[in-house]
N, C-alpha and C positions, 0 to 999 in steps of 0.2 A: 253786687246784685245777683250775679249768676254763680251757682255752685258747680263743683266738679261733676255732679250728677246731671245738671242741666247741660253742660258742655258735652257730656257723653251721649245724651239723647239727641242733641242737635247734630252731632257728628253722624249718628245713625240716620237721622233724617236726611242729611246731605248725601250719604251713601245711597239711600233710597232714591233721591232725586237724580243721582247719576245714572240710575238704571233707565231713565228716560232720555239719555244723552242723544240717541239716534232717532227718537220717535215723537217727541212732543211738539216739534216745530209746526206752526209759528209760535206756539205757546211756550212759556218759560218752563224749565225743568224744576219741579217742586217735589219735595218729600215731606211727609207728615208722620209723626209718631204720637200716639195717645198713651199717656201714662196715668195709672191710678194705683194708689197705695204702694208706690215704688216699683210697680211692674208694668211692662208694656202690655196693653190690652188690644191695640190695633195699630196698623201701619199701612202706608200706601204711598204711591207716587203718581204724578200726573200721567194720564193715558193719552193716546194720540188725539189730535184736535177734534173737538166735537164730543169727546167722551169725558168720563168723570175726572175731576181734579183730585189732587192728592188728599185733601181733607175728606172728601166724600168716600174715597177708597178706604181711608183709615177708619172712618165711622162704620162702613159696611163690614170691614174686616173684624172690628170689635164685636159687632152684633152676630156675625157668622160664627164666632168662637164663644158665644154665650155671655159676652160682657156688656154691661150697660155703660155708656160713656158719661153718664151723669156724675159730676164731681171730679172729672179727670182734667189733666193738663195736656194741652196740644202743643207740640214742638213742630214748627212749620218753617221751612227755609225761605218762604216769601209771604208777605202780608196776604191774608185771605181776600179774594175778590169781593167787591161790594156791588157789582152790577150784573144785570142779566145779559148773558151772551148765549152760547149754545147750551150752557148749563146754568142753574140757579146760583145766586150769590153764595159763596162758601161761608162768608161771615154769618149770614142768616142761619145756615145749616148748623154751624157750631153753637150758635145761641140756642137754637131749638133743641139741640142734643144735650144741653145742660153742661157744657164745658165751663169750668170755673176759672181757668188760667190759660193764657195763651202766650207763648214765647215765640217770636218771629225773628228770623235772622236779619231780614231787611225789609224796608218799605218797598212797595211795588212802584217801579218808575213809570208805569203807565199813568198818564195824566187823568184818565178816567177813574183811577183808584187813588193812588198817591196819598195814603194816610186815611182815606175814608173807611176802608175796611177795619182798621184798628180803632178808629173813632166809633164805629158801630158797636164793636165789642165792648169798648169802655162804657158807652151809653147804656149797654145792657147789664152793666155791673160786673163784667168779667175783668179780672186782673190781667193787665196786658204789659208785656215788656218787649222791646225791639232792640236789635243790634248784636245779638249773640252770634259769633263767628260770621260777622258781616262780610269781611273780605273774601272768605271762602264761598259764601253764597253769591256774591257779586261775580266772582270768577267763573262759577258754574253757568251763569247766565249773562256772560259778558256781551254777547251779541244782542240779546233782548234789551239789556240796559242801553246799549248804543243806539238801537233803533228807536227806543222810546224817548231818549234824552237828546240825541243828536239828529235823528231823522235819517240816519244811514246805517247800513250793516257794519259789523265789526269785520274788517278786511284782513285776512290772513294770507300772506304771500308765501307759497311753498316753493323752495328751490333745492334741487339736488346738484351739488357741485364738488369739484376737487378741492384739495387743500389750498391751491393757488387761485381759487375763485372762478374756475372755468365751468361752464355748464354744457359745453359741446366742443367737438373738434371744429376746425375752420370750415369743413364741409357740412357741418350741421349735425353730424352723428352724435347722439347723446345716450343711446340705449346700449348698455346700462352703466351709468357712472357709479351709482350706489348699489348696495347689496339688496338681495331679496327681502331681508328683514326690514330694511328701510322702506321698501315699496309697500310691504304689508302694513307697516305703521302709517305710511302716508294715506293708505286707503281708509284707515280708521279715522283720520282727520277729515277726509272727504265725507265720510258717513255722518259725522256730527254736524256738518255744515248744512245750511238750508239750500245753498246753491254753490255750484262749482263752475269757475270761469276760466276760459282760455282765449287765446288770440288766433287769428287766421294763420299767422306764421307757424305756430305749433301744429295746427291742423294740416297744413300743406306738407310739413316736413315729417311729422311723426304719425299722422292720421290716428289720433287717440280716440277711444270711446268716451272717456271722461266720466265713467260711471263707477260705482263701488262694486268691486268683485272679490277682493281679497279678505274681506271680513263679512260676517253675516249681518244683514240689515233688512228690515221690512219696508224701508222707505228709501227710495233713490232721490238724491238732491236734484233740484232743477239744474240743467246744464245751460250755461250761458256762453255764447261765442261773440267776441268783439271782432267784427269784420266790416271795416269802413266801407268797402266797395262791393260787398257781397260776392267775393271771389271764391267762396267755399265750393269745392267740387260736389256735385250732386251724389256721388258715390262715397262720400266721406262717412266714416263710421259714426261720427257724432250726430248724423242725421238719422241713424237707426235707433230703434227702441223708443223710449218716451221722447216726444218731440222737444227739441231744444228751443231756447229763446236766442235769437240772433239780433245783435245791435249793430246797425250800420250808421253811416254818416250822411250819405247822399239820398236824395229823393227825386233824382232825375229819371228820365225815360228809361235809360238802360238799367238802373237799379230797380225801378218798378217792375220791369220785365223779369229780372232775376228774383225779386221778392215774390212775384207771382208763382214762379217755378218752385221756390223753396216752400212756400205755403202749401202748394199742391203736394209736396213731399212730407207735409205735416208740421213744418217748423213755424214758429211765430217770429215775425220780423217787425222790428221797431226802428225808426230813424231818429237819432238823437245827435244832430249836427252842432258844431260850434265854430267859432271864427277861425280856428286853426286848420280847419279842413279835416279834422279827425273826430272820432266819436267823443261826445261830451261825457267824460268819465264820471264827473261829479253828479251830473243829471242821471246817469246810469245807476249810481248808488242810491239816489233818492227814489228812483222808480222801483228798484228792487226792494227797498225798505217799505214802500207803499204796498208791495205785494206780500209782505210778511217775512222777508228774508232777514234773519237775525245775524247769521254768520255767512260771509262770502269767502270761499276758499279758492284762491287763484293759483293755477298751474300754467304758466305761460313762458314765452321766450323773453329775451332781454329787452325787446322793444316795448311790449306792453308792461313788463316789470318796471322799466325806466319811466314810462309815462305815468303809471300809477304812483310811483314814489315821488316823482317830480311835482305832481299836482296835489300832493298831500292826501292821497286816498288810502294809504296803507297804515294799518295799526300795528301789525306785528309780522315778523318774518319767521317762517318755519324752515330752518336750514338743515339739510342732511349733508354733512361734509365727509367725503371719502378720503382716506389717507393715501392720496396719490397726486401727482402733478401732470399737467398736460403741456403747460408752457404758453406760447403765443397763440391763443385760441379765442373762443367766444366766452365773454365774461358774463356775470350775473346782470350787470347794468351797463348802460352806455349813455351817459349824459355829461354835460359840461361840468368841469370841476369848479368849485368855488374859488374866489380870488384869495381868500384867507381861510385858515384852518377852522376858525371859530364858526364858519358858515357850513361846515360839513354836516351831513345827516348823522345825528347821534342816536344811539340805541342803548337800551339797558338789557342785560341778560335776565330773562325770566326763569329759564330752566335749561340745564345742559345734561344730556343723558347719552350713554353709549347704546346704540341700536345696531346689533350685529357688529360689523367692523367699522361702522360709521358713527360719527358724532352728530347727535340731533341737538340743535341749538334753537331755542325759542327766544327771540329778541324783540323788544318792543320799541317803537319809535318814541323818542323824547322830543317834545316840542321845545322851542326856544324858551318859552315862558317857564316850562317845567324845569329845564336845565338851569336857568338863572335862579330859580327859587330852591333848587336842591341843596341840601346841606353840604358844605365843603369840608375838607379835612380840617379838624380843629374846631368846627362849629359845635355848639352845645344847644340842642333843641329840646324843649320839654314837651 
């Protein structure tokens, strides 16, 4: 169905979409290429929320360069929207522009759209195909897909550790286990996230700012602090700059007094209790998704790391492994071991790359169902 030329143009559209990696939130990252008579006549990618979508940018680009889009093919990394939001439906704009063929990488997981945009194009007599470079398109918007289909953000847990799995000395000292190159790379991952989360333990020990500094970005992610009893010192760096969101567990008199002081300092405070006496982490994720958070980047200590992993809130681990040993110190996680090996947390390597002197490992959690259905050695699957 798809030619080498089609693949080439869709890869170009994906590269355009990636230019919105830090800016499109909470909207998906989308790229569009218009081709006529074998030549690109217009291209664009989604602008920050409330501004033009990729298709509109591509149409304007074509007109700006003296090209008419009538009779052209549109290569789009995501199904064109079919509803009115801050901008008009892109499907309508493509129809009115005289596009005769549309190739989309994937359907929009947004239930408000979910095939309706493609149906509109088909009903208008446009030739429509979907699924070209599907996996690449899904990967680019992995958080948006998670929010739309699961009702929670894609949670990425970033950890800097030694080769023997330690994240700090017994006294809590952790700066700096990994290289400067890894820290810069970590800031790039912060920048692409909609929100960056940490715990009160990290704030009290390291006093981090939790913002993006090492890479250029026009948008700072929301900073989220999990602090069950609102023990964050009022002079903490996380309270400076753009106000953070603090999630606590209690709503008693003492916490209400602390919450009042924190709100006076500019912070937003929300109580999300559960029966364990800790912050309800799953409710936290649902609340963040309702606020448009697609990707949640977590940089915390072993307590919050362990709680998130134990409660099934983590999708992938972003590990920076330094070639050194510490020994008997603070490890990445601290939770009870399973009684049998088959119950251990399983992961799959998604990517492995050398960053400076450190090894960056992106590993994804495998559910029990996924593991049981995975092809085993000797299996033949068509």
